[in-house]
TIVOLUM-86155 format. One record per atom (N, C-alpha, C, O, CB): residue number from 1; atom name; z, x, y. Coordinates in steps of 0.02 Angstrom, whole numbers, plus 50000, padded with zeros to 5 digits. Glycine has a CB too. Layout:
BEGIN
   k  a    c3    c1    c2
 NUM CA     Z     X     Y
...
//
This chain:
BEGIN
   k  a    c3    c1    c2
   1  N 42788 48578 59600
   1 CA 42754 48545 59655
   1  C 42715 48595 59697
   1  O 42658 48583 59716
   1 CB 42805 48507 59697
   2  N 42748 48652 59712
   2 CA 42713 48702 59751
   2  C 42654 48730 59713
   2  O 42601 48745 59742
   2 CB 42761 48759 59770
   3  N 42663 48738 59647
   3 CA 42607 48764 59606
   3  C 42548 48717 59607
   3  O 42491 48738 59612
   3 CB 42630 48777 59534
   4  N 42562 48651 59602
   4 CA 42507 48602 59603
   4  C 42473 48603 59671
   4  O 42411 48598 59674
   4 CB 42534 48532 59587
   5  N 42511 48608 59725
   5 CA 42480 48610 59792
   5  C 42437 48672 59800
   5  O 42382 48669 59826
   5 CB 42534 48608 59846
   6  N 42463 48730 59777
   6 CA 42424 48792 59781
   6  C 42360 48787 59740
   6  O 42308 48811 59762
   6 CB 42466 48852 59758
   7  N 42364 48756 59682
   7 CA 42304 48748 59640
   7  C 42253 48704 59676
   7  O 42193 48718 59674
   7 CB 42322 48717 59572
   8  N 42276 48650 59708
   8 CA 42230 48605 59743
   8  C 42196 48641 59801
   8  O 42136 48634 59812
   8 CB 42266 48542 59767
   9  N 42236 48679 59838
   9 CA 42208 48716 59895
   9  C 42157 48767 59871
   9  O 42102 48772 59900
   9 CB 42264 48752 59936
  10  N 42174 48804 59818
  10 CA 42128 48854 59792
  10  C 42065 48822 59765
  10  O 42010 48848 59777
  10 CB 42162 48894 59737
  11  N 42072 48767 59729
  11 CA 42013 48732 59703
  11  C 41970 48706 59761
  11  O 41908 48708 59757
  11 CB 42034 48674 59658
  12  N 42002 48681 59814
  12 CA 41965 48657 59872
  12  C 41926 48713 59906
  12  O 41868 48703 59925
  12 CB 42012 48625 59921
  13  N 41958 48772 59913
  13 CA 41924 48828 59945
  13  C 41865 48852 59903
  13  O 41811 48867 59929
  13 CB 41973 48885 59956
  14  N 41876 48857 59837
  14 CA 41821 48877 59793
  14  C 41764 48826 59795
  14  O 41705 48845 59796
  14 CB 41846 48886 59720
  15  N 41782 48762 59796
  15 CA 41731 48710 59801
  15  C 41691 48714 59865
  15  O 41630 48706 59865
  15 CB 41762 48642 59794
  16  N 41726 48726 59922
  16 CA 41691 48732 59986
  16  C 41644 48793 59986
  16  O 41588 48790 60012
  16 CB 41741 48737 60043
  17  N 41668 48848 59957
  17 CA 41627 48908 59955
  17  C 41564 48897 59913
  17  O 41509 48916 59933
  17 CB 41667 48966 59926
  18  N 41573 48865 59855
  18 CA 41515 48851 59812
  18  C 41468 48801 59845
  18  O 41407 48806 59838
  18 CB 41537 48825 59744
  19  N 41496 48752 59880
  19 CA 41454 48703 59915
  19  C 41413 48736 59970
  19  O 41353 48723 59977
  19 CB 41497 48647 59944
  20  N 41445 48780 60008
  20 CA 41409 48815 60062
  20  C 41354 48859 60033
  20  O 41299 48860 60060
  20 CB 41457 48857 60103
  21  N 41369 48894 59979
  21 CA 41318 48937 59947
  21  C 41260 48894 59920
  21  O 41202 48912 59928
  21 CB 41349 48978 59891
  22  N 41277 48838 59889
  22 CA 41225 48794 59863
  22  C 41181 48766 59918
  22  O 41120 48761 59910
  22 CB 41256 48738 59823
  23  N 41212 48746 59974
  23 CA 41172 48720 60030
  23  C 41127 48774 60060
  23  O 41070 48761 60078
  23 CB 41218 48691 60084
  24  N 41154 48835 60064
  24 CA 41113 48890 60090
  24  C 41052 48902 60047
  24  O 40997 48911 60072
  24 CB 41155 48954 60096
  25  N 41063 48903 59981
  25 CA 41006 48913 59935
  25  C 40958 48855 59938
  25  O 40897 48865 59938
  25 CB 41032 48922 59862
  26  N 40984 48793 59942
  26 CA 40941 48733 59943
  26  C 40897 48732 60006
  26  O 40837 48720 60003
  26 CB 40983 48670 59940
  27  N 40929 48745 60064
  27 CA 40891 48744 60127
  27  C 40838 48798 60127
  27  O 40781 48786 60147
  27 CB 40938 48752 60187
  28  N 40857 48859 60105
  28 CA 40809 48913 60106
  28  C 40754 48905 60056
  28  O 40695 48914 60073
  28 CB 40844 48978 60094
  29  N 40771 48887 59994
  29 CA 40720 48882 59942
  29  C 40673 48823 59952
  29  O 40615 48826 59933
  29 CB 40752 48878 59874
  30  N 40698 48770 59983
  30 CA 40655 48711 59995
  30  C 40618 48716 60061
  30  O 40576 48673 60077
  30 CB 40697 48648 59994
  31  N 40632 48769 60099
  31 CA 40599 48779 60164
  31  C 40608 48719 60209
  31  O 40562 48696 60243
  31 CB 40525 48794 60154
  32  N 40670 48693 60209
  32 CA 40684 48632 60248
  32  C 40678 48644 60323
  32  O 40662 48598 60360
  32 CB 40753 48606 60231
  33  N 40692 48706 60345
  33 CA 40688 48719 60417
  33  C 40616 48711 60443
  33  O 40606 48694 60501
  33 CB 40713 48790 60432
  34  N 40567 48723 60400
  34 CA 40497 48713 60420
  34  C 40478 48639 60418
  34  O 40445 48613 60463
  34 CB 40450 48753 60375
  35  N 40500 48605 60365
  35 CA 40483 48534 60357
  35  C 40519 48490 60408
  35  O 40490 48442 60433
  35 CB 40500 48511 60286
  36  N 40581 48507 60424
  36 CA 40620 48465 60470
  36  C 40623 48494 60541
  36  O 40655 48466 60585
  36 CB 40690 48456 60444
  37  N 40588 48549 60552
  37 CA 40581 48579 60618
  37  C 40650 48595 60650
  37  O 40668 48566 60702
  37 CB 40541 48533 60663
  38  N 40686 48640 60618
  38 CA 40749 48665 60649
  38  C 40755 48739 60633
  38  O 40721 48765 60589
  38 CB 40812 48626 60622
  39  N 40798 48773 60670
  39 CA 40806 48845 60663
  39  C 40872 48860 60628
  39  O 40922 48826 60638
  39 CB 40803 48881 60731
  40  N 40870 48912 60587
  40 CA 40930 48935 60553
  40  C 40962 48991 60593
  40  O 40927 49028 60628
  40 CB 40913 48958 60481
  41  N 41027 48999 60587
  41 CA 41060 49055 60621
  41  C 41034 49122 60595
  41  O 41010 49125 60539
  41 CB 41137 49051 60612
  42  N 41037 49174 60636
  42 CA 41011 49240 60614
  42  C 41046 49267 60552
  42  O 41016 49304 60513
  42 CB 41018 49290 60671
  43  N 41110 49249 60544
  43 CA 41147 49276 60486
  43  C 41138 49235 60423
  43  O 41170 49248 60372
  43 CB 41221 49279 60503
  44  N 41094 49185 60425
  44 CA 41084 49142 60366
  44  C 41054 49183 60309
  44  O 41004 49217 60319
  44 CB 41037 49081 60383
  45  N 41085 49180 60249
  45 CA 41064 49225 60195
  45  C 40995 49210 60167
  45  O 40960 49256 60145
  45 CB 41113 49222 60139
  46  N 40973 49147 60168
  46 CA 40908 49129 60140
  46  C 40869 49092 60193
  46  O 40888 49038 60214
  46 CB 40916 49086 60075
  47  N 40813 49121 60214
  47 CA 40774 49090 60267
  47  C 40707 49064 60243
  47  O 40669 49036 60283
  47 CB 40764 49139 60323
  48  N 40691 49073 60180
  48 CA 40627 49049 60155
  48  C 40625 49048 60080
  48  O 40668 49078 60048
  48 CB 40571 49091 60182
  49  N 40575 49014 60050
  49 CA 40572 49009 59977
  49  C 40559 49074 59942
  49  O 40571 49079 59881
  49 CB 40519 48960 59958
  50  N 40535 49126 59977
  50 CA 40521 49190 59945
  50  C 40580 49238 59950
  50  O 40576 49294 59923
  50 CB 40460 49221 59976
  51  N 40633 49218 59982
  51 CA 40692 49262 59987
  51  C 40727 49266 59919
  51  O 40726 49219 59880
  51 CB 40741 49236 60040
  52  N 40757 49323 59907
  52 CA 40793 49333 59844
  52  C 40866 49351 59860
  52  O 40881 49374 59915
  52 CB 40760 49389 59801
  53  N 40908 49341 59811
  53 CA 40979 49356 59821
  53  C 40990 49431 59827
  53  O 41028 49453 59870
  53 CB 41020 49328 59763
  54  N 40958 49469 59784
  54 CA 40963 49542 59786
  54  C 40893 49573 59787
  54  O 40851 49555 59746
  54 CB 41003 49569 59725
  55  N 40881 49617 59833
  55 CA 40817 49652 59836
  55  C 40814 49705 59781
  55  O 40864 49721 59750
  55 CB 40806 49684 59907
  56  N 40754 49732 59771
  56 CA 40747 49786 59721
  56  C 40791 49845 59738
  56  O 40819 49877 59694
  56 CB 40674 49808 59717
  57  N 40796 49861 59802
  57 CA 40838 49917 59823
  57  C 40911 49903 59808
  57  O 40947 49948 59784
  57 CB 40829 49930 59899
  58  N 40934 49841 59821
  58 CA 41004 49824 59806
  58  C 41018 49826 59732
  58  O 41071 49850 59710
  58 CB 41021 49754 59834
  59  N 40971 49802 59692
  59 CA 40982 49798 59620
  59  C 40982 49867 59587
  59  O 41016 49877 59537
  59 CB 40930 49754 59588
  60  N 40945 49913 59614
  60 CA 40938 49979 59582
  60  C 40975 50034 59619
  60  O 40965 50093 59606
  60 CB 40865 49998 59577
  61  N 41018 50014 59666
  61 CA 41052 50064 59708
  61  C 41097 50110 59667
  61  O 41096 50171 59678
  61 CB 41093 50029 59762
  62  N 41136 50082 59621
  62 CA 41185 50122 59584
  62  C 41168 50129 59509
  62  O 41208 50156 59472
  62 CB 41253 50093 59591
  63  N 41112 50104 59488
  63 CA 41097 50104 59416
  63  C 41090 50174 59387
  63  O 41097 50183 59326
  63 CB 41035 50065 59402
  64  N 41075 50224 59428
  64 CA 41069 50292 59402
  64  C 41137 50325 59393
  64  O 41141 50377 59360
  64 CB 41027 50334 59450
  65  N 41189 50296 59420
  65 CA 41256 50324 59412
  65  C 41286 50301 59345
  65  O 41278 50244 59325
  65 CB 41302 50304 59471
  66  N 41322 50347 59313
  66 CA 41351 50331 59247
  66  C 41406 50278 59251
  66  O 41416 50242 59203
  66 CB 41379 50393 59215
  67  N 41441 50273 59307
  67 CA 41498 50228 59312
  67  C 41478 50156 59327
  67  O 41518 50110 59319
  67 CB 41546 50252 59365
  68  N 41414 50145 59347
  68 CA 41395 50079 59372
  68  C 41400 50025 59319
  68  O 41433 49974 59330
  68 CB 41325 50082 59399
  69  N 41368 50034 59262
  69 CA 41367 49981 59212
  69  C 41435 49967 59182
  69  O 41453 49908 59175
  69 CB 41319 49998 59156
  70  N 41475 50017 59163
  70 CA 41542 50001 59137
  70  C 41586 49964 59188
  70  O 41620 49916 59170
  70 CB 41576 50065 59116
  71  N 41584 49987 59251
  71 CA 41624 49954 59302
  71  C 41599 49883 59315
  71  O 41639 49836 59320
  71 CB 41623 49994 59368
  72  N 41533 49875 59319
  72 CA 41506 49808 59331
  72  C 41522 49760 59275
  72  O 41541 49703 59288
  72 CB 41431 49812 59339
  73  N 41514 49782 59212
  73 CA 41529 49739 59155
  73  C 41604 49724 59151
  73  O 41624 49668 59136
  73 CB 41504 49771 59089
  74  N 41646 49775 59163
  74 CA 41718 49764 59161
  74  C 41740 49715 59215
  74  O 41782 49671 59202
  74 CB 41755 49831 59170
  75  N 41713 49720 59275
  75 CA 41730 49674 59330
  75  C 41711 49603 59313
  75  O 41751 49557 59321
  75 CB 41696 49696 59395
  76  N 41649 49594 59288
  76 CA 41627 49527 59270
  76  C 41668 49498 59212
  76  O 41682 49438 59210
  76 CB 41553 49528 59252
  77  N 41687 49541 59165
  77 CA 41728 49518 59108
  77  C 41796 49495 59131
  77  O 41822 49444 59109
  77 CB 41734 49573 59056
  78  N 41827 49533 59176
  78 CA 41893 49514 59203
  78  C 41888 49449 59241
  78  O 41931 49406 59235
  78 CB 41921 49570 59248
  79  N 41835 49441 59281
  79 CA 41826 49379 59319
  79  C 41817 49320 59273
  79  O 41845 49266 59285
  79 CB 41766 49385 59366
  80  N 41778 49329 59219
  80 CA 41767 49275 59171
  80  C 41833 49257 59136
  80  O 41849 49198 59129
  80 CB 41715 49294 59119
  81  N 41870 49307 59115
  81 CA 41934 49295 59081
  81  C 41983 49260 59127
  81  O 42017 49213 59107
  81 CB 41964 49360 59055
  82  N 41988 49282 59190
  82 CA 42033 49251 59238
  82  C 42013 49178 59251
  82  O 42057 49135 59258
  82 CB 42034 49290 59303
  83  N 41948 49165 59254
  83 CA 41925 49096 59265
  83  C 41942 49052 59206
  83  O 41962 48994 59216
  83 CB 41850 49096 59277
  84  N 41934 49078 59146
  84 CA 41951 49038 59086
  84  C 42026 49024 59083
  84  O 42046 48968 59066
  84 CB 41928 49074 59023
  85  N 42066 49074 59098
  85 CA 42139 49063 59098
  85  C 42159 49011 59149
  85  O 42200 48968 59136
  85 CB 42176 49130 59111
  86  N 42129 49016 59208
  86 CA 42144 48967 59260
  86  C 42123 48897 59240
  86  O 42159 48849 59252
  86 CB 42110 48987 59326
  87  N 42063 48892 59209
  87 CA 42039 48827 59186
  87  C 42086 48797 59134
  87  O 42103 48738 59137
  87 CB 41969 48833 59158
  88  N 42107 48838 59085
  88 CA 42154 48814 59034
  88  C 42221 48794 59065
  88  O 42252 48745 59042
  88 CB 42165 48867 58980
  89  N 42243 48830 59116
  89 CA 42306 48812 59149
  89  C 42300 48745 59184
  89  O 42349 48708 59187
  89 CB 42325 48867 59201
  90  N 42241 48728 59210
  90 CA 42232 48663 59243
  90  C 42232 48607 59191
  90  O 42254 48551 59206
  90 CB 42167 48662 59283
  91  N 42208 48622 59131
  91 CA 42205 48570 59080
  91  C 42274 48554 59051
  91  O 42285 48500 59024
  91 CB 42158 48591 59024
  92  N 42320 48602 59055
  92 CA 42387 48590 59030
  92  C 42425 48547 59080
  92  O 42435 48567 59138
  92 CB 42425 48657 59017
  93  N 42447 48490 59058
  93 CA 42481 48444 59103
  93  C 42557 48452 59100
  93  O 42593 48428 59144
  93 CB 42463 48372 59086
  94  N 42582 48487 59049
  94 CA 42654 48494 59042
  94  C 42687 48432 59011
  94  O 42748 48429 59005
  94 CB 42685 48507 59108
  95  N 42646 48383 58991
  95 CA 42674 48322 58961
  95  C 42696 48336 58889
  95  O 42666 48376 58854
  95 CB 42623 48264 58964
  96  N 42749 48302 58871
  96 CA 42776 48309 58803
  96  C 42731 48270 58755
  96  O 42721 48209 58763
  96 CB 42850 48284 58799
  97  N 42704 48304 58705
  97 CA 42660 48270 58657
  97  C 42700 48231 58605
  97  O 42687 48172 58593
  97 CB 42615 48320 58622
  98  N 42749 48264 58576
  98 CA 42790 48231 58526
  98  C 42860 48261 58526
  98  O 42870 48318 58546
  98 CB 42758 48235 58456
  99  N 42906 48222 58502
  99 CA 42976 48242 58502
  99  C 43004 48232 58432
  99  O 42997 48178 58403
  99 CB 43017 48201 58554
 100  N 43036 48283 58406
 100 CA 43066 48278 58340
 100  C 43136 48249 58347
 100  O 43177 48273 58386
 100 CB 43068 48347 58305
 101  N 43150 48198 58307
 101 CA 43215 48165 58309
 101  C 43253 48182 58246
 101  O 43226 48178 58190
 101 CB 43207 48088 58316
 102  N 43315 48200 58253
 102 CA 43358 48215 58196
 102  C 43385 48150 58169
 102  O 43427 48117 58200
 102 CB 43416 48263 58216
 103  N 43361 48131 58109
 103 CA 43383 48068 58077
 103  C 43441 48079 58028
 103  O 43461 48033 57994
 103 CB 43325 48036 58041
 104  N 43467 48141 58025
 104 CA 43524 48158 57983
 104  C 43510 48147 57909
 104  O 43557 48135 57870
 104 CB 43585 48117 58004
 105  N 43447 48150 57889
 105 CA 43430 48145 57818
 105  C 43389 48205 57795
 105  O 43355 48203 57744
 105 CB 43392 48080 57803
 106  N 43392 48259 57835
 106 CA 43357 48321 57821
 106  C 43281 48315 57824
 106  O 43246 48360 57803
 106 CB 43378 48347 57754
 107  N 43257 48259 57848
 107 CA 43185 48250 57854
 107  C 43164 48246 57928
 107  O 43116 48278 57949
 107 CB 43162 48188 57817
 108  N 43199 48206 57965
 108 CA 43183 48198 58036
 108  C 43124 48151 58046
 108  O 43094 48127 57998
 108 CB 43168 48265 58068
 109  N 43109 48139 58108
 109 CA 43053 48095 58125
 109  C 43022 48120 58190
 109  O 43054 48154 58230
 109 CB 43076 48021 58133
 110  N 42959 48104 58198
 110 CA 42923 48123 58258
 110  C 42908 48061 58300
 110  O 42884 48011 58273
 110 CB 42858 48161 58241
 111  N 42920 48065 58364
 111 CA 42903 48011 58409
 111  C 42854 48038 58461
 111  O 42865 48092 58488
 111 CB 42967 47980 58443
 112  N 42802 48002 58474
 112 CA 42752 48024 58522
 112  C 42780 48017 58593
 112  O 42816 47970 58609
 112 CB 42687 47984 58514
 113  N 42761 48066 58635
 113 CA 42784 48064 58704
 113  C 42758 48002 58741
 113  O 42793 47974 58783
 113 CB 42762 48126 58740
 114  N 42696 47981 58725
 114 CA 42668 47923 58758
 114  C 42705 47859 58740
 114  O 42712 47814 58781
 114 CB 42594 47915 58739
 115  N 42730 47856 58678
 115 CA 42769 47797 58658
 115  C 42834 47793 58698
 115  O 42854 47740 58721
 115 CB 42784 47798 58582
 116  N 42867 47850 58706
 116 CA 42928 47852 58745
 116  C 42914 47835 58818
 116  O 42954 47801 58851
 116 CB 42962 47921 58740
 117  N 42857 47857 58844
 117 CA 42838 47841 58913
 117  C 42827 47766 58921
 117  O 42848 47737 58971
 117 CB 42775 47879 58933
 118  N 42795 47734 58872
 118 CA 42782 47662 58876
 118  C 42848 47623 58875
 118  O 42856 47575 58912
 118 CB 42737 47639 58819
 119  N 42894 47645 58832
 119 CA 42958 47611 58828
 119  C 42996 47617 58894
 119  O 43023 47568 58920
 119 CB 43001 47639 58770
 120  N 42997 47678 58922
 120 CA 43031 47688 58986
 120  C 42999 47646 59041
 120  O 43034 47616 59083
 120 CB 43030 47762 59006
 121  N 42933 47643 59042
 121 CA 42898 47604 59093
 121  C 42914 47530 59086
 121  O 42930 47497 59136
 121 CB 42822 47614 59087
 122  N 42911 47503 59025
 122 CA 42925 47432 59014
 122  C 42996 47414 59033
 122  O 43009 47363 59066
 122 CB 42911 47412 58941
 123  N 43044 47456 59012
 123 CA 43114 47440 59027
 123  C 43129 47447 59102
 123  O 43168 47409 59129
 123 CB 43160 47486 58987
 124  N 43098 47496 59134
 124 CA 43108 47504 59206
 124  C 43079 47445 59244
 124  O 43109 47421 59292
 124 CB 43078 47569 59231
 125  N 43020 47421 59223
 125 CA 42990 47364 59258
 125  C 43030 47300 59246
 125  O 43030 47255 59289
 125 CB 42918 47354 59234
 126  N 43065 47295 59190
 126 CA 43106 47236 59176
 126  C 43172 47237 59215
 126  O 43207 47186 59217
 126 CB 43119 47231 59103
 127  N 43188 47294 59245
 127 CA 43252 47299 59281
 127  C 43247 47262 59347
 127  O 43195 47264 59380
 127 CB 43272 47374 59292
 128  N 43301 47230 59366
 128 CA 43302 47190 59428
 128  C 43293 47236 59489
 128  O 43327 47287 59496
 128 CB 43368 47151 59433
 129  N 43246 47217 59532
 129 CA 43233 47256 59592
 129  C 43174 47303 59586
 129  O 43154 47334 59635
 129 CB 43294 47296 59609
 130  N 43145 47309 59526
 130 CA 43088 47353 59515
 130  C 43027 47309 59502
 130  O 43027 47269 59455
 130 CB 43100 47402 59456
 131  N 42976 47317 59544
 131 CA 42915 47276 59536
 131  C 42863 47310 59492
 131  O 42827 47276 59455
 131 CB 42885 47260 59603
 132  N 42860 47375 59495
 132 CA 42815 47412 59450
 132  C 42845 47481 59439
 132  O 42886 47505 59478
 132 CB 42743 47418 59481
 133  N 42824 47511 59385
 133 CA 42853 47577 59367
 133  C 42801 47618 59329
 133  O 42754 47592 59299
 133 CB 42916 47569 59324
 134  N 42810 47683 59333
 134 CA 42769 47730 59295
 134  C 42815 47785 59270
 134  O 42858 47809 59307
 134 CB 42711 47759 59337
 135  N 42806 47805 59208
 135 CA 42850 47856 59177
 135  C 42808 47910 59145
 135  O 42756 47897 59115
 135 CB 42897 47824 59125
 136  N 42831 47971 59153
 136 CA 42800 48029 59121
 136  C 42855 48071 59090
 136  O 42906 48084 59122
 136 CB 42758 48071 59172
 137  N 42844 48092 59028
 137 CA 42892 48137 58995
 137  C 42862 48207 58994
 137  O 42809 48218 58965
 137 CB 42908 48112 58922
 138  N 42896 48253 59027
 138 CA 42873 48322 59032
 138  C 42915 48366 58987
 138  O 42970 48347 58967
 138 CB 42877 48347 59105
 139  N 42889 48424 58972
 139 CA 42926 48472 58932
 139  C 42938 48534 58974
 139  O 42892 48567 58996
 139 CB 42887 48491 58866
 140  N 43002 48549 58986
 140 CA 43022 48606 59025
 140  C 43072 48648 58985
 140  O 43125 48624 58965
 140 CB 43054 48584 59093
 141  N 43053 48710 58972
 141 CA 43096 48756 58934
 141  C 43115 48727 58866
 141  O 43171 48735 58843
 141 CB 43159 48772 58974
 142  N 43067 48693 58835
 142 CA 43078 48666 58768
 142  C 43117 48602 58766
 142  O 43131 48576 58712
 142 CB 43112 48716 58727
 143  N 43136 48575 58824
 143 CA 43176 48513 58826
 143  C 43138 48460 58865
 143  O 43103 48476 58914
 143 CB 43246 48525 58857
 144  N 43144 48397 58845
 144 CA 43109 48343 58881
 144  C 43142 48326 58948
 144  O 43203 48329 58954
 144 CB 43104 48280 58838
 145  N 43101 48308 58996
 145 CA 43123 48284 59061
 145  C 43082 48222 59077
 145  O 43023 48218 59060
 145 CB 43117 48339 59116
 146  N 43113 48175 59111
 146 CA 43078 48113 59130
 146  C 43062 48114 59204
 146  O 43101 48138 59245
 146 CB 43120 48051 59112
 147  N 43004 48089 59220
 147 CA 42985 48079 59290
 147  C 42966 48006 59298
 147  O 42919 47983 59267
 147 CB 42926 48127 59312
 148  N 43002 47972 59341
 148 CA 42990 47900 59352
 148  C 42968 47889 59424
 148  O 42996 47918 59470
 148 CB 43053 47859 59336
 149  N 42919 47845 59432
 149 CA 42898 47822 59497
 149  C 42907 47746 59497
 149  O 42878 47711 59456
 149 CB 42824 47843 59514
 150  N 42947 47722 59544
 150 CA 42965 47651 59545
 150  C 42944 47618 59611
 150  O 42953 47646 59665
 150 CB 43041 47643 59535
 151  N 42916 47559 59604
 151 CA 42902 47518 59663
 151  C 42959 47468 59672
 151  O 42968 47424 59630
 151 CB 42834 47482 59656
 152  N 42996 47475 59726
 152 CA 43055 47434 59736
 152  C 43037 47368 59771
 152  O 42996 47366 59816
 152 CB 43107 47471 59777
 153  N 43069 47315 59748
 153 CA 43062 47250 59780
 153  C 43098 47251 59847
 153  O 43143 47293 59857
 153 CB 43089 47194 59735
 154  N 43080 47207 59894
 154 CA 43112 47207 59960
 154  C 43188 47199 59958
 154  O 43223 47225 60001
 154 CB 43083 47153 60002
 155  N 43213 47162 59909
 155 CA 43286 47149 59906
 155  C 43325 47204 59870
 155  O 43386 47202 59868
 155 CB 43299 47082 59872
 156  N 43290 47253 59842
 156 CA 43323 47303 59800
 156  C 43360 47355 59843
 156  O 43338 47372 59898
 156 CB 43272 47339 59755
 157  N 43416 47378 59816
 157 CA 43454 47432 59847
 157  C 43440 47496 59807
 157  O 43456 47497 59747
 157 CB 43531 47416 59850
 158  N 43412 47547 59837
 158 CA 43393 47607 59799
 158  C 43451 47637 59758
 158  O 43440 47656 59701
 158 CB 43366 47660 59845
 159  N 43510 47641 59787
 159 CA 43565 47672 59750
 159  C 43583 47631 59688
 159  O 43597 47659 59635
 159 CB 43627 47678 59795
 160  N 43583 47565 59695
 160 CA 43599 47522 59637
 160  C 43545 47527 59583
 160  O 43561 47527 59523
 160 CB 43607 47450 59659
 161  N 43483 47531 59605
 161 CA 43428 47535 59556
 161  C 43432 47601 59517
 161  O 43425 47601 59456
 161 CB 43360 47529 59591
 162  N 43443 47656 59552
 162 CA 43447 47721 59519
 162  C 43506 47724 59472
 162  O 43501 47749 59416
 162 CB 43451 47779 59571
 163  N 43564 47699 59494
 163 CA 43623 47700 59451
 163  C 43613 47656 59390
 163  O 43633 47674 59335
 163 CB 43685 47675 59491
 164  N 43582 47598 59399
 164 CA 43569 47553 59343
 164  C 43520 47583 59294
 164  O 43527 47575 59233
 164 CB 43543 47487 59367
 165  N 43469 47617 59319
 165 CA 43421 47649 59275
 165  C 43454 47703 59233
 165  O 43440 47709 59173
 165 CB 43363 47679 59315
 166  N 43498 47741 59263
 166 CA 43533 47793 59226
 166  C 43579 47763 59173
 166  O 43582 47788 59117
 166 CB 43573 47838 59273
 167  N 43614 47709 59191
 167 CA 43662 47679 59145
 167  C 43628 47640 59089
 167  O 43656 47634 59034
 167 CB 43709 47634 59182
 168  N 43570 47613 59102
 168 CA 43538 47569 59053
 168  C 43474 47599 59024
 168  O 43470 47614 58964
 168 CB 43524 47502 59084
 169  N 43423 47607 59066
 169 CA 43357 47627 59042
 169  C 43358 47697 59013
 169  O 43336 47707 58956
 169 CB 43305 47623 59098
 170  N 43383 47745 59050
 170 CA 43385 47814 59025
 170  C 43435 47821 58968
 170  O 43424 47861 58922
 170 CB 43403 47862 59081
 171  N 43490 47784 58972
 171 CA 43538 47787 58917
 171  C 43507 47761 58852
 171  O 43519 47789 58799
 171 CB 43601 47745 58934
 172  N 43467 47708 58856
 172 CA 43433 47682 58797
 172  C 43384 47734 58770
 172  O 43378 47742 58709
 172 CB 43396 47616 58813
 173  N 43348 47768 58815
 173 CA 43300 47819 58793
 173  C 43336 47877 58759
 173  O 43313 47902 58708
 173 CB 43259 47845 58852
 174  N 43393 47898 58787
 174 CA 43431 47953 58756
 174  C 43456 47933 58687
 174  O 43454 47973 58640
 174 CB 43489 47974 58800
 175  N 43479 47871 58681
 175 CA 43505 47848 58617
 175  C 43450 47842 58565
 175  O 43458 47866 58508
 175 CB 43541 47781 58625
 176  N 43394 47811 58584
 176 CA 43341 47800 58535
 176  C 43307 47865 58514
 176  O 43284 47871 58457
 176 CB 43289 47753 58564
 177  N 43305 47914 58559
 177 CA 43274 47978 58542
 177  C 43324 48030 58519
 177  O 43306 48088 58508
 177 CB 43235 48005 58601
 178  N 43386 48011 58512
 178 CA 43440 48055 58489
 178  C 43444 48118 58532
 178  O 43448 48174 58508
 178 CB 43429 48075 58415
 179  N 43444 48107 58598
 179 CA 43447 48162 58645
 179  C 43517 48165 58676
 179  O 43546 48113 58694
 179 CB 43394 48154 58700
 180  N 43543 48225 58682
 180 CA 43607 48232 58716
 180  C 43601 48218 58790
 180  O 43645 48187 58820
 180 CB 43635 48303 58705
 181  N 43545 48239 58818
 181 CA 43533 48226 58889
 181  C 43459 48219 58901
 181  O 43418 48247 58864
 181 CB 43563 48282 58933
 182  N 43442 48182 58952
 182 CA 43373 48173 58973
 182  C 43371 48175 59049
 182  O 43375 48124 59082
 182 CB 43343 48106 58945
 183  N 43364 48235 59076
 183 CA 43361 48240 59150
 183  C 43301 48201 59176
 183  O 43248 48198 59144
 183 CB 43356 48315 59172
 184  N 43311 48170 59233
 184 CA 43258 48127 59260
 184  C 43250 48138 59335
 184  O 43299 48148 59371
 184 CB 43272 48053 59246
 185  N 43188 48137 59357
 185 CA 43172 48138 59428
 185  C 43142 48069 59444
 185  O 43093 48048 59414
 185 CB 43121 48197 59446
 186  N 43174 48036 59493
 186 CA 43153 47968 59510
 186  C 43126 47967 59581
 186  O 43159 47990 59628
 186 CB 43213 47918 59503
 187  N 43066 47941 59588
 187 CA 43035 47933 59654
 187  C 43029 47859 59669
 187  O 43004 47820 59628
 187 CB 42966 47969 59658
 188  N 43054 47840 59727
 188 CA 43055 47770 59745
 188  C 43002 47756 59798
 188  O 42993 47793 59846
 188 CB 43125 47750 59772
 189  N 42967 47701 59787
 189 CA 42917 47679 59835
 189  C 42932 47607 59855
 189  O 42950 47566 59813
 189 CB 42844 47685 59805
 190  N 42926 47593 59918
 190 CA 42936 47524 59941
 190  C 42872 47484 59931
 190  O 42818 47507 59949
 190 CB 42958 47523 60016
 191  N 42880 47425 59903
 191 CA 42822 47382 59892
 191  C 42813 47340 59955
 191  O 42858 47304 59977
 191 CB 42832 47336 59829
 192  N 42754 47345 59984
 192 CA 42740 47307 60045
 192  C 42697 47247 60028
 192  O 42644 47252 59996
 192 CB 42704 47352 60097
 193  N 42720 47190 60049
 193 CA 42683 47128 60037
 193  C 42648 47108 60101
 193  O 42675 47116 60156
 193 CB 42731 47072 60012
 194  N 42589 47081 60094
 194 CA 42553 47058 60152
 194  C 42586 46994 60180
 194  O 42607 46950 60143
 194 CB 42480 47044 60134
 195  N 42589 46993 60245
 195 CA 42617 46933 60277
 195  C 42570 46874 60269
 195  O 42509 46882 60275
 195 CB 42631 46946 60353
 196  N 42598 46817 60254
 196 CA 42558 46756 60247
 196  C 42577 46707 60301
 196  O 42635 46698 60318
 196 CB 42568 46725 60176
 197  N 42526 46675 60327
 197 CA 42538 46626 60380
 197  C 42560 46561 60348
 197  O 42528 46534 60302
 197 CB 42474 46616 60423
 198  N 42614 46536 60373
 198 CA 42641 46472 60348
 198  C 42626 46419 60401
 198  O 42644 46426 60459
 198 CB 42718 46477 60334
 199  N 42593 46366 60379
 199 CA 42577 46312 60427
 199  C 42618 46250 60413
 199  O 42611 46200 60449
 199 CB 42502 46295 60423
//
């Protein structure tokens, strides 16, 4: 949870930085301050369409030094590699793709994680006191874990619902998938119904 929050904050900061840079370039290159008659702050990086990101002096300042190109290329390569690793880490959801079941015939069987999620969702929604449900099967340290989000009906008792889910829904999942254990994290949400006027 903390990792996801940190990723969102970091992505938000990077997005704001890129947005600010893009707006600075757009305003300067389009010469909007002249067309819309407003002034830019003195520290604004681009004040007109002829401005450049790097002047000739900036671009050629260190090119005569032997260390400049290797260091520059190495820095950009590390930044590119770190960005790709971070992007791939965001694409990994941690969801279980498939689960091998021991059928005791030396062959085994594979069950898709999405199929197990659908079964858990359907059985949880059919349980008394649950109006809607969502299930995700994650893989942690090579073992499956379940994450359930349940919308509770007004008459439901959270303790009874959680105990019943463990005794019935999760027990059925453990049995059907031949699992010794299936740790689960259950999040409960209260379902709010709109008040209706009765005449």
